[in-house]
BALO-161400 format. One record per residue (C-alpha): residue in three letters; x negated, y negated, z. Coordinates in steps of 0.02 Angstrom, whole numbers, padded with zeros to 5 digits, always signed. Each point is the difference from the previous one (the first is absolute). Layout:
<atoms>
ALAXYZ/...
</atoms>
This chain:
<atoms>
MET+00000+00000+00000/SER-00061-00174-00038/GLY-00043-00115+00142/GLN+00153-00086+00068/GLY-00076-00170-00024/ASP-00013+00035-00190/LEU+00184+00047-00023/ASP+00144-00115-00042/LEU+00142+00106+00067/TYR+00133-00100-00091/ALA-00094+00024-00165/VAL-00015+00187+00034/LEU+00190+00014+00002/GLY+00022-00135-00134/VAL+00113-00112+00104/ASP-00002-00182+00051/LYS-00052-00053+00177/THR+00178-00057+00033/ALA+00078+00165-00058/PRO+00136+00068+00116/LEU-00012+00174+00077/ALA+00120+00078-00127/GLU-00110-00056-00145/ILE-00155+00067+00087/ARG+00082+00170+00025/LYS+00053+00008-00183/ALA-00175-00046-00061/PHE-00077+00131+00115/ARG+00111+00140-00068/GLN-00042-00043-00179/LYS-00187-00013+00031/ALA-00007+00157+00107/VAL+00086+00107-00133/LYS-00111-00068-00137/GLU-00167+00016+00092/HIS+00031+00163+00096/PRO-00155+00115-00016/ASP+00111+00148-00043/LYS+00051-00094-00158/GLY-00177-00046-00048/GLY-00011-00160+00100/ASP-00157-00068+00085/PRO-00008+00059+00184/THR-00083-00164+00054/VAL+00134-00106-00084/PHE+00136+00108+00077/GLN-00081-00021+00171/ASN-00003-00190-00021/ILE+00184+00000-00049/ASN+00045+00093+00159/LYS-00105-00119+00104/ALA+00080-00153-00080/TYR+00176+00066+00035/GLU-00046+00048+00179/VAL-00053-00179+00037/LEU+00128-00101-00101/SER+00150+00102+00058/ASP-00039-00038+00184/GLY+00046-00176+00056/LYS-00141-00020+00128/LEU-00134+00077-00110/ARG+00055-00106-00149/ALA-00004-00160+00104/HIS-00177+00041+00060/TYR-00054+00035-00180/ASP+00077-00162-00065/LYS-00091-00098+00136/THR-00172+00082-00006/GLY-00008+00081-00171/ARG-00046+00166+00083/ALA+00107+00146+00052/VAL-00002+00060+00179/ARG-00104+00158+00003/SER+00025+00148+00114/ALA-00139+00057+00117/GLU-00029+00151-00112/GLU-00020-00111-00155/GLU-00123-00114+00088/PHE-00100+00151+00057/MET-00004+00071-00175/GLU-00055-00167-00070/SER-00142-00015+00127/PHE-00046+00180-00033/SER-00010-00036-00187/LYS-00103-00159+00028/GLY-00121+00093+00112/LYS-00032+00119-00144/GLY-00020-00133-00132/GLY+00170+00043-00074/LYS-00045+00176-00049/ALA-00046+00167+00075/GLY-00174+00014+00066/GLY-00046-00150+00105/GLY-00169+00057+00057/ASP-00161-00082-00055/LYS-00042+00093-00159/ALA-00150-00023-00113/SER+00033-00108-00151/ASP-00008+00073-00176/ALA-00162-00094-00029/ASN-00085+00097+00138/VAL+00061+00173-00053/ILE-00139+00106-00071/ASP+00026+00065-00177/VAL-00082+00171+00016/ALA-00001+00037-00186/GLU-00082-00167-00040/ARG-00132+00027+00134/LEU-00043+00174-00065/VAL-00038-00060-00176/ARG-00088-00160+00054/PRO-00188+00005-00036/LYS-00111+00019+00152/GLY-00057-00167+00066/ASP+00140-00093-00090/GLN+00064-00083+00160/THR+00030-00183+00038/HIS-00087-00086+00144/GLU+00167-00025+00089/GLU+00045+00184-00015/GLY-00170+00049+00069/PHE+00015-00120+00147/GLN+00177+00061+00041/GLU-00059+00181-00006/TRP-00144-00039+00119/LEU+00114-00099+00117/ARG+00124+00144+00015/SER-00140+00117+00050/ARG-00042-00107+00150/ASN+00085-00002+00172/GLN+00088-00168-00011/LYS+00081+00007+00171/ASP-00126-00117+00081/SER-00046-00099-00155/LEU+00126-00138+00034/ILE-00037-00103+00155/THR+00147-00103+00064/ASP+00021-00119+00146/ASP+00092+00135+00098/ILE-00142+00125-00027/ILE-00127-00128+00062/LEU+00107-00036+00153/ASP+00016+00186+00035/ARG-00186+00032-00011/LEU-00073-00158+00077/GLY+00143-00076+00098/THR+00036-00186+00015/CYS-00117-00130+00074/LYS+00091-00038+00163/THR-00074-00174+00011/SER+00089-00049-00161/TYR+00176+00003+00075/GLU+00093-00014+00164/THR+00095+00147+00069/VAL+00186-00019+00037/PRO+00069+00053+00170/HIS+00165+00095+00000/ARG+00141+00015+00126/CYS-00004+00187+00035/ARG-00099+00009+00162/HIS+00077+00150+00085/ALA-00045+00183-00024/THR+00110+00070-00138/GLN+00067+00176-00027/LYS-00091+00110-00123/VAL+00027+00183-00044/VAL-00172+00078-00019/ARG-00075+00168-00042/ARG-00048+00099+00154/LYS-00181+00037+00034/ASP-00077+00172-00023/ILE+00146+00072-00099/LYS-00032+00181-00047/ILE+00109+00076-00136/SER-00015+00182-00049/LYS+00136+00005-00133/ARG+00125-00117-00082/SER+00150+00084+00081/ASP-00065-00058+00169/VAL+00013-00179-00060/MET+00173+00016-00079/ASP+00073+00087+00153/ASP-00040-00148+00112/PRO-00086-00145-00090/SER+00030-00118+00146/ARG-00138+00085+00098/LEU-00124-00080-00119/CYS+00040-00177+00057/GLU+00029-00109+00152/THR+00055-00179+00036/ILE-00122-00122+00078/THR-00011-00188+00022/VAL-00146-00102-00065/LYS-00035-00186-00016/LEU-00037-00072-00171/ARG-00148-00111-00041/PRO+00056-00174+00055/GLU-00051-00089-00161/LEU+00023+00027-00186/GLU-00153+00009-00111/TRP-00015-00041-00185/GLY+00143+00068-00105/GLU+00091+00077+00148/VAL+00182-00013+00056/LEU+00091+00048+00159/VAL+00149+00109-00042/ASN+00146+00070+00099/ILE+00050+00170-00067/ARG+00191+00012+00004/TYR+00037+00170-00076/ALA-00115+00146-00035/ALA+00038+00158-00097/VAL-00041+00173+00068/ASN-00063+00103-00148/PRO-00063+00177-00025/TYR-00166-00076-00056/ASP-00016-00078+00173/ILE-00014+00175+00071/THR-00134+00040-00128/LEU-00095-00157+00051/MET+00013+00047+00184/ALA-00056+00178-00028/ALA-00146-00043-00115/GLY-00057-00157+00091/GLU-00031-00086-00167/ASP+00090-00060-00155/VAL-00025+00159-00101/LEU+00065-00077-00162/ARG-00123-00144-00003/SER-00147+00093+00075/TRP+00010+00130-00140/HIS-00051-00133-00126/GLN-00143-00076+00100/ASP-00172+00003-00081/SER-00114+00142+00050/THR-00112-00125+00087/THR+00144-00067+00105/SER+00075+00095+00145/ALA+00189+00022+00012/LEU+00088-00148+00076/PRO+00080+00028+00170/LEU+00176-00062+00027/GLY+00006-00189+00007/HIS-00176-00027-00065/THR-00010-00113-00152/SER-00181-00059-00003/ALA-00156-00025+00101/ALA+00056-00176+00045/TYR+00179+00045+00048/ASN+00073+00141+00102/TYR+00186-00028-00015/GLY+00119+00131+00066/THR-00121+00063+00133/ILE-00032-00057+00176/ALA-00165+00084+00036/GLY-00076+00157-00072/ASP+00133+00134-00014/ARG+00141-00102+00076/THR+00094-00013-00164/ILE+00162-00099-00016/LEU+00124+00106-00096/GLY+00136-00039-00127/SER-00020-00017-00189/GLU+00151-00100-00056/GLY+00106-00142+00066/VAL+00045-00184-00011/ALA-00072-00142+00103/VAL+00033-00184+00026/VAL-00146-00123-00008/GLU-00014-00091+00167/LYS-00160-00100-00027/VAL-00119-00029-00145/GLY-00187-00017+00021/PRO-00131-00098-00098/GLY-00018+00042-00184/VAL+00175+00072-00018/LYS+00067-00055-00169/ASP+00176+00063-00033/LEU+00077+00056+00164/ARG+00097-00113+00119/GLU+00078+00026+00170/GLY+00164+00095-00015/ASP-00047+00092-00160/TRP+00043+00184-00016/VAL-00145+00113-00047/VAL-00030+00185-00028/PRO-00171+00083+00015/LEU-00080+00055-00163/LYS-00103+00135+00089/ASP+00055+00148+00104/THR-00128-00028+00137/LEU+00036-00171+00075/GLY+00109+00075+00135/THR+00184-00050+00002/TRP+00051+00086+00162/GLN-00039-00152+00106/VAL+00081-00163+00050/ALA-00132-00124-00057/ALA-00158+00009-00102/VAL-00133-00107-00083/TRP-00011+00046-00185/ARG-00084-00072-00154/GLU+00105-00093-00126/ARG-00076+00100-00142/ASP+00067+00163+00074/LEU+00180-00062-00001/LEU+00136-00024-00129/LYS+00124-00142+00026/ILE+00180+00043-00038/PRO+00150-00119-00011/GLN+00085-00030+00167/GLU+00175+00067+00026/LEU+00006+00070-00176/ILE+00041+00168+00078/PRO+00033+00042+00184/ILE-00163-00005+00095/GLU+00015+00184+00048/TYR+00006+00044-00186/ALA-00148-00116-00031/ALA-00101+00121+00108/LEU+00033+00128-00137/ALA-00048-00115-00144/LYS-00142+00112-00059/GLU+00110+00154-00002/LEU+00133-00095-00095/TYR-00126-00050-00130/LEU-00080+00172-00005/ALA+00170+00071-00050/TYR+00013-00133-00136/ARG-00173+00040-00068/LEU+00037+00186-00005/VAL+00159-00029-00100/ASP-00102-00118-00109/LEU-00122+00142-00034/CYS+00147+00112-00044/SER+00063-00125-00129/GLU-00164+00013-00096/SER+00051+00171-00064/LEU+00184+00025+00045/GLN+00160-00053-00085/PRO+00174-00016+00078/GLY+00065+00175+00037/ASP-00174+00074+00026/GLY-00029+00089+00165/VAL-00125-00048+00135/VAL-00036+00114+00148/VAL-00024-00087+00168/ASN-00087+00107+00130/GLY+00020-00052+00182/ALA+00160-00086-00053/ASN+00063-00028+00177/GLY-00143-00122+00034/LEU+00033-00185-00022/VAL-00098-00012-00163/GLY+00088+00154-00068/GLN+00172-00070+00042/LEU-00045-00166-00083/VAL-00066+00086-00157/ILE+00161+00098-00017/GLN+00106-00158+00009/LEU-00109-00101-00120/ALA-00015+00143-00124/LYS+00189+00019+00001/LEU+00022-00186-00036/ILE-00117+00010-00150/GLY+00086+00155-00068/PHE-00124+00138+00043/ARG+00057+00165+00072/PRO-00072+00015+00177/ILE-00029+00178+00064/ALA-00036+00004+00186/VAL-00107+00131+00087/ILE+00002+00016+00191/ARG-00052+00125+00132/ARG+00131+00117+00073/HIS-00029-00010+00188/SER+00172+00065+00045/GLU+00160+00029-00096/SER+00095-00139+00091/SER-00134-00133-00022/PHE-00027+00053-00181/GLU+00184-00020-00044/THR+00002-00172+00083/LEU-00149-00054-00104/VAL+00075+00069-00161/GLU+00160-00099+00027/HIS-00098-00159+00040/LEU-00114+00013-00152/HIS+00148+00032-00116/GLU+00080-00158+00067/LEU-00159-00096-00041/GLY+00006+00060-00180/ALA-00095+00165-00008/ASN+00059+00107-00147/ARG-00056+00161+00085/VAL-00077+00042+00170/PHE-00110+00154+00022/ALA-00093+00076+00146/GLU-00187+00010-00029/ASP+00008+00190-00008/ASP+00141+00003-00129/PRO-00036+00059-00180/ILE+00028-00174-00073/ARG-00046+00040-00180/HIS+00106+00158-00006/ARG+00154-00086+00070/LEU-00011-00151-00114/LEU-00015+00109-00154/ALA+00143+00110+00058/GLU+00110-00155+00013/GLY-00049-00056-00175/ALA-00087-00154+00068/ALA-00155-00075-00079/LEU-00161+00027+00097/PRO-00068-00156+00084/LYS-00149-00087-00080/MET-00071-00082+00156/ALA-00031+00044+00183/LEU-00043-00117+00144/ASP-00085+00089+00144/CYS-00042-00064+00175/VAL-00016+00172+00080/LEU-00131+00103-00094/GLY-00051+00168+00071/SER-00054+00169-00064/THR+00172+00043-00074/SER+00105-00159-00002/THR-00085-00088-00145/ALA-00013+00161-00100/LYS+00188+00026+00010/LEU+00031-00180-00054/THR-00116+00021-00147/GLN+00084+00162-00050/ALA+00168-00089-00007/LEU-00062-00130-00126/ASP+00023+00002-00187/VAL-00150+00017-00115/GLY-00107-00157+00007/GLY+00070-00055+00167/ARG-00088-00111+00126/VAL-00028+00021+00187/VAL-00038-00160+00097/VAL-00069+00030+00175/TYR+00019-00145+00123/GLY-00019+00088+00168/GLY-00047+00161+00086/MET+00111+00027+00152/SER-00040+00186+00006/GLY-00183-00039+00031/GLN-00047+00143-00116/PRO-00087+00003-00169/PHE+00106+00051-00148/GLN-00037+00139-00122/LEU+00063+00020-00178/PRO-00026+00154-00110/TRP-00115-00048-00143/HIS+00112+00083-00130/MET+00146-00110+00057/LEU-00102-00158-00025/VAL-00066+00053-00170/SER+00155+00078-00077/SER+00125-00126+00065/GLU-00112-00151-00032/ILE+00044-00066+00172/LYS-00085-00161+00055/VAL-00037-00024+00185/GLU-00042-00176+00058/SER+00003-00102+00160/PHE+00056-00172+00053/TYR-00070-00094+00150/LEU+00098-00159+00036/ASN-00131-00083+00111/ARG-00131+00010-00137/TRP+00125-00062-00128/LEU+00037-00150+00112/GLU-00182-00052+00002/SER+00044-00097-00158/GLY+00071-00174+00034/ARG+00111+00017-00153/ASN+00077+00159+00069/GLN+00029-00084+00168/THR+00099-00135-00091/LYS+00102+00134-00088/MET+00042+00080+00166/VAL+00063-00164+00074/GLU+00105-00037-00155/ASN+00073+00175+00004/LEU+00059-00022+00180/GLU+00127-00127-00063/SER+00082+00134-00107/PHE+00001+00119+00147/ALA+00079-00134+00109/LYS+00148-00020-00118/LEU+00024+00187-00014/ILE+00000+00014+00190/ASP+00119-00148+00021/ASN+00121+00076-00126/LYS-00013+00170+00085/LYS-00072+00078-00157/LEU-00153+00060+00096/ALA+00022+00094+00165/ILE-00137-00001+00131/GLN+00025+00086+00168/THR-00113-00046+00146/ARG-00006+00039+00184/GLU-00083-00121+00119/PHE-00104+00041+00154/PRO-00084-00124+00117/LEU-00188-00010-00013/THR-00011+00070+00177/ASP+00089+00160-00055/ILE-00122+00060-00132/THR+00024+00179+00064/SER+00184+00003-00051/ALA-00040-00081-00167/MET-00128+00135-00042/LYS+00116+00138+00059/PHE+00133-00069-00117/LEU-00126-00010-00143/THR-00034+00188+00013/GLU+00183+00046+00024/LYS+00059+00131-00123/GLY+00118-00065-00133/ARG-00029-00182+00045/ILE+00080-00131-00114/ALA-00029-00169+00084/LYS-00167-00089+00005/PRO-00070-00029+00176/LEU-00048-00181+00035/LEU-00084-00076+00151/ALA+00084-00162+00057/VAL-00135-00115+00069/PRO+00036-00146+00118/THR-00056-00176-00037/ILE-00157-00064+00085/GLN+00109-00113+00106/GLU+00116+00142+00050/GLU-00147+00109+00050/GLU-00077-00141+00102/ALA+00165-00035+00088/GLY+00018+00186+00037/LEU-00174+00007+00075/GLN+00037-00151+00109/ALA+00162+00079+00059/LYS-00091+00163+00035/ALA-00135-00092+00098/ALA+00133-00086+00105/GLU+00085+00167+00030/GLU-00164+00080+00053/LYS-00031-00145+00119/ASN+00170+00023+00079/LYS-00031+00187+00012/ALA-00165-00032+00088/ILE+00086-00112+00127/LYS+00137+00127+00031/SER-00128+00141+00010/LYS-00100-00092+00132/GLU+00155-00036+00104/LEU+00061+00180-00017/GLU-00169+00074+00043/GLU-00012-00104+00158/SER+00174+00054+00056/LEU-00023+00187-00035/PHE+00013+00119+00150/ALA+00018-00146+00120/GLN+00160+00079+00070/ASN+00104-00145-00062/ILE+00149+00107-00051/PRO+00144-00036+00121/GLU+00030+00146+00118/THR+00189-00016-00024/GLN-00023+00026-00186/ILE-00109+00153+00030/LYS+00124+00078+00121/LYS+00144-00030-00118/THR-00091+00084-00143/LEU-00053+00144+00112/GLU+00180+00032+00051/GLY+00045+00026-00183/LEU-00136+00129-00033/HIS+00034+00186-00009/ILE-00106+00083+00135/VAL-00018+00189+00020/GLU-00061+00074+00165/CYS-00069+00174+00021/GLU+00026+00035+00185/SER-00131+00104+00092/ALA+00040+00177+00051/GLY-00056-00027+00181/ASP-00039-00148+00108/GLU-00054-00149-00103/LYS-00182-00036+00034/ALA-00046-00093-00160/THR+00075-00091-00150/LEU-00051-00003-00183/VAL+00069-00142-00108/TRP-00013+00059-00180/LEU+00014-00112-00155/HIS+00047+00080-00167/ASP-00070-00039-00172/PHE+00081-00100-00140/GLY+00160+00079-00065/GLN+00023+00120+00146/ILE+00133+00007+00136/PRO-00021+00044+00186/ASP+00118+00149-00007/GLU-00114+00103-00112/TYR-00130+00002+00140/LEU+00120+00055+00138/SER-00002+00188-00029/LEU-00185-00006-00045/PHE-00051-00072+00168/LYS+00117+00118+00094/ARG-00078+00153-00081/SER-00179-00059+00019/PHE+00008-00064+00179/SER+00107+00144+00067/LYS-00142+00122-00038/ASP-00116-00090+00122/GLU+00041+00015+00185/VAL-00082-00166+00033/LEU+00069-00100-00147/GLU+00176+00057+00033/HIS-00001-00135+00132/VAL-00030-00137-00132/LYS+00146-00107-00056/VAL-00006-00060-00183/VAL+00082-00165-00053/ILE+00017-00030-00189/PRO+00070-00169-00056/SER+00053-00036-00179/ALA-00091-00136-00094/PRO+00091-00168+00000/LYS+00002-00031-00188/THR+00082+00082-00151/VAL-00034-00020-00185/GLY+00175-00061-00040/THR+00145+00087+00085/ASP+00024+00098+00159/GLU-00016+00161-00099/ASP-00173-00046-00066/PRO-00161+00062+00083/SER-00059-00105+00147/TRP-00171-00080+00009/TRP-00106-00098+00123/CYS-00093-00116-00119/GLY-00059-00021-00179/ASP-00137+00123-00047/PHE-00105-00111-00117/LEU-00118-00044+00144/PHE-00077+00173-00010/ASP-00162+00025-00098/THR+00065+00121-00132/THR-00175+00037-00067/ALA-00023+00113+00150/ALA+00115+00134-00071/LYS-00101+00012-00161/SER-00151+00072+00086/ASN-00050+00069+00168/SER-00109-00153+00030/GLY+00142-00094+00083/GLY+00001-00149-00117/SER-00093-00165+00006/GLY+00083-00078+00151/GLY-00031-00177-00061/SER-00123-00131+00059/LEU+00007-00084+00170/ASP+00015-00178-00067/GLU+00147+00025-00118/LYS+00155-00107+00028/LEU+00174+00075+00006/LYS+00125-00056-00130/LEU+00167-00073+00054/GLU+00090+00158-00057/GLU-00116+00106+00107/LEU+00026-00112+00151/GLN+00188+00014-00025/ALA-00021+00190-00001/LEU-00094-00014+00164/GLY+00148-00100+00064/GLU+00110+00150-00040/ILE-00121+00110+00097/GLU+00009-00119+00148/GLU+00190+00011+00002/SER-00006+00191-00001/CYS-00135+00002+00134/ALA+00105-00114+00112/LEU+00145+00124-00012/VAL-00111+00149+00043/ALA-00079-00096+00146/GLN+00173-00042+00067/LEU+00049+00183-00014/ILE-00155+00052+00098/LYS+00035-00130+00134/ARG+00177+00069+00016/GLU-00065+00177+00020/LEU-00123-00053+00133/ARG+00131-00101+00093/GLU+00155+00110-00012/ASN-00088+00168+00022/ARG-00128-00067+00120/GLN-00132+00076-00110/GLU-00181-00032+00044/PRO-00086-00091-00146/GLU-00145+00123-00002/LYS+00127+00142-00025/LEU+00068-00077-00161/MET-00074+00030-00171/LEU+00039-00092-00162/GLY-00021+00091-00167/GLY+00054-00001-00180/VAL-00035+00057-00178/GLY-00037-00109-00153/GLN+00090-00166+00020/GLY+00050+00052+00175/ALA-00184+00024+00044/LEU-00036-00178-00057/ILE+00139-00070+00111/ALA-00061+00105+00147/LEU-00176-00068-00019/PHE+00053-00183-00013/THR+00126+00018+00143/ALA-00128+00071+00121/LEU-00132-00129-00042/THR+00106-00158-00007/GLN+00167+00020+00090/LEU-00013+00104+00159/ASP-00039-00085+00166/VAL-00055+00164+00081/ALA-00120+00138-00050/ILE+00088+00160-00053/GLY-00062+00179-00004/GLY-00053-00004-00183/VAL+00039-00038-00181/CYS+00000+00135-00134/CYS-00004-00053-00184/PHE+00032+00143-00120/GLY-00036-00015-00188/MET-00031-00188+00003/GLN-00072-00081-00155/VAL-00147-00120+00004/LEU+00040-00182+00029/PRO-00097-00140-00087/GLY-00134-00080+00106/LYS+00090-00168-00002/VAL+00154+00083+00082/LEU-00107+00083+00132/ASP-00081-00169+00034/ILE+00172-00068+00046/LEU+00036+00155+00105/ALA-00165-00015+00096/GLU+00029-00186+00029/LYS+00175+00030+00069/ALA-00044+00159+00100/THR+00008-00084+00171/SER+00125+00112+00092/PRO-00058+00112+00144/SER+00048+00150-00105/ALA-00127-00052-00131/LYS-00142+00013+00127/PHE+00048+00154+00100/SER+00115+00112-00106/LYS-00080+00146-00092/LEU+00014-00004-00191/PHE+00003+00160-00106/LEU-00009+00012-00191/LEU+00060+00167-00070/HIS-00008+00045-00186/GLY+00047+00160-00090/SER-00137+00085-00101/ASN+00121+00019-00147/ASP+00075-00174+00013/THR-00002-00082-00173/VAL+00076-00166+00057/ALA-00117-00032+00146/PRO-00143+00126-00012/PRO-00123+00026+00143/GLY-00115-00131-00076/CYS+00132-00129+00046/GLY-00013+00046+00183/GLU-00189-00009-00001/LYS+00002-00167-00087/LEU+00134-00069+00114/LYS-00094+00055+00156/LYS-00158-00086-00063/MET+00090-00161-00045/LEU+00091-00006+00168/GLY-00165+00030+00089/GLN-00079-00146-00092/ARG+00136-00108+00077/GLY-00019+00065+00178/ILE+00144+00125-00004/ASN-00051+00179+00042/ALA+00092+00151-00070/THR-00016+00190-00003/PHE+00013+00085-00171/ASP+00050+00181-00031/VAL+00049+00106-00151/VAL+00152+00115+00000/PRO-00045+00160-00095/ASN+00117+00025-00150/GLY+00099-00154+00052/LYS+00094-00103-00129/HIS+00078-00173-00001/GLU+00149+00059+00103/VAL+00037+00059+00175/SER+00041+00184+00021/ALA-00020+00126+00138/GLU-00181+00027-00051/GLU-00044-00185+00017/LEU+00092-00015+00166/GLY-00086+00158+00058/HIS-00167-00084-00026/LEU+00064-00151+00096/THR+00050+00104+00151/VAL-00162+00095+00017/GLY-00096-00157+00041/GLY-00022-00099-00161/GLY+00102-00142+00073/GLU-00019+00054+00183/ILE+00189+00014+00027/HIS-00040+00135+00130/SER-00084-00130+00108/LEU+00161-00100+00011/THR+00083+00137+00105/HIS-00145+00016+00123/SER+00040-00065+00172/
</atoms>
C-alpha cells in the first residue's frame, strides 16, 4: 500500500470533497467491483480503495482527514510502517555488502597474475590484519589512561546513606547446574554499601526503579563472569568479572568478588557529573551491558554505558524490559529477511517473555508462529497451550513431540525458520529436523546450559543454516541504539491499544528469594520484576528504622532493669494460680517430702499422675513423697491447645545438631527486645511456681529442705529460674531434666538476678538422656560449664538409654540418687 501521505482518498474513489455519504458508497461499489483482484484488478489499488472508503465513510475519521490530510492509522499499521522503514522498505534490513564489493570469482580466476590495482592490494592487506585496536577513539583513551583529575571538578551527589544491593555470595561452590536451578537464591545476599560521595568525569548517579529477573542472571551468578562477553576477549586478555569494564573503572562491583547482580532494568538519572553530554536529571536510562548490576537502589554509572529512552512513553515497569522488547523485534526482523506471510517460524522457549512477544509480532506481520514449550506437568502444559493460542500461536508443541511428523500429517507446510533460546543436546536438533529444506536456526540464548549437537547429514542434506544473534553486541552501534529507541514508540502504541500483551509480577527488592523462586517455577508465564524504592524512600525508611531501633533500645534497657525484681503484684499471681489445673499425687504413707514437677511444652499434668504413682510406689522410702504437678499458665490459642511456660526461641538450637552442646554465645552480647520479652514470660511463670511452693510450705507446714523442684524441657528452664531468682528460702534441690543450652547473654541475666537464698544453698542437678536428640548429653556438659563460669554450681549426670521424655526408666534413675530425692525423706 502506498504511504498514506501520498494518497488523495477522494481521488481514489473519484468523488468531490463535498460528496455526501450516499455518493461515496456508490463510488466505492463501482471501484471495488472493477478493481477486485479476482477479476484481474491490481491488489494495491484495491487495497487503497478499501482504505479510502474506510476513512471517508466514518464521520470522525473523515473530519480528521479533511483537517490534517492524513488518515488516522491503527497501532498495527504504525508498527508495520516502522517495521518497513527499519528495513529500508524491503526484506533484509541488515548491513549487506554492496554489489561493488562482491567478488566476481570467474573474473578473478581468469585475471592474469599480478594484474591487481593498488587499492585492491591495500584492501586485501587491510583485511588480513586484526583491525580491532587500529582505531583509537576518545573513549578508548579514557578507558586506558583515565582522565586528568586536575582538569575538572568532581560533583557531589545527594545519596549519602548506605543503599541496598543484591550481591553474589562469597565462596560459592557449584557441582552441577541443577543445584543452581533448584535454589538460585542461595547464590546471593542483600547488603548495604555507601556510594562514592562524588561523581567523576562522565559519571551519573542513577536510581534504579525496576529490574528484571532473567534466566541469564542465574548464569551470571553461577559463572561469576559475563560468559557471553568473556568468550570474545582476546587471548591476551583475561575474562572480565561481573561489573568490570576497564582498568580505570570497576562498575557493578564493590570489592573483589562482591559482585552486584542484575542484568536488565530501568533507572532514573538523579545527578550528572562533569563531562556528561546528553543526560539530564530525571531522564530514563537502560544499561547497555549486562554487568552493571541493576539489583540495587542507587549506583554511579558512566553515561556511555547507558541508553536514554523517552520518559513515560511506556509504563516504567515495561521500560525495564526495553531490551527484551527490542530483541523480539529484531528476531522478527531477521525472520522477515527470508519469510513471506503464511510461512511458519518455530519459537522455542515460547513461554518466556521474548517468545511471547515474538509470537504476537509474527502474528501481526502475517507469519505462522509455532510455539515449543517444555511439558512439566499436564495441567501447567494445558494452561500454557491455551495462553499461547490466545497470543496468536498457530500450533503449540511440547519439546518432545514429533513436530515434523505432525505438521506433515496435518497437511501443513514445514516452517522455514526457528528461533531458539534453549539449546541443549536434543532440543536444537529436533527444531532443525522440523524445518523445511534451506531453513534457518537463529540462536539467541542457551537456558539449558548445554552445548547443542546436530547430525552432520542433517546439516548437509537439508542445507540448514545455524546462526546466532547477540543483542548487546548489536547495540554497540550508535545507529542501532537509535533504532531501538524509535522502535519503542511503535511498541508503546501496540501496548496502549492492547495489541501486545505483557504479563509481569512484581516483587520488592528485599524479597529477591521469592522472585528467583518464581523465575524457576514450572510453567511460568509472567515476567518477574523487582520494584525498587526511590533514594528518598529508602533514606526515609532507614531513618524510621533507626528511630525504631532507638526506641527498642530504650524499652530493652527498662525491661532488663525490671526483670526478676518481683514487681508482679501478688494479687495477680494468686488469681492466676487459682485458675491453673494442679494435679497432686498423694504419698502412700506419711508425707515426709514434696516434689513440685513442671511438665514440658505441649504436655498436661494428668499424663504424669500414673507414672509417678507406679515409680514411687516401688520404693519404700519414696512412697512417702508427695508430687504436685501444675499446668503451665499459657496456651497457644484456645483452652484445648497445648500449654506452655514460655517461648522456646531463647534456646541455643545448635546444641541438638551435635553432641558438643552448641556455642552458648559470648558474654558481652546484648539481648534483643523480643528476647527480653520472652524472659518476661519466664518471670511470670516463675512467679506462679514460687507462689505454689510458698503455699505448699505454708499450708502443709513442709520444711523447705524437704521440698524439691524439678522439670523436663521447658519445665526444667522454669524450675532453674524459679529457684535462682524467686524463692526467699533454700529448698532441698532443683532437678533439670533434658534442658537445652541457653545463650550466654541469657545466663548473664540469670546470674545477675540470682540473689535469692535458694540460689546460694539449693543443690542443682542436670540430667540428660544418652539417646536424647533434642538436648543431648553435650548440652548438660556445656550448661554446667557455662553456669560455673557465672558462679552457679551444678551436678551433671547421664541417664543410660534416656530420651527427651520422662518415663519409668528416667524416674528410676532419679530415685536412685541422681537427684538425691532419697535425701529429702531422711529425718
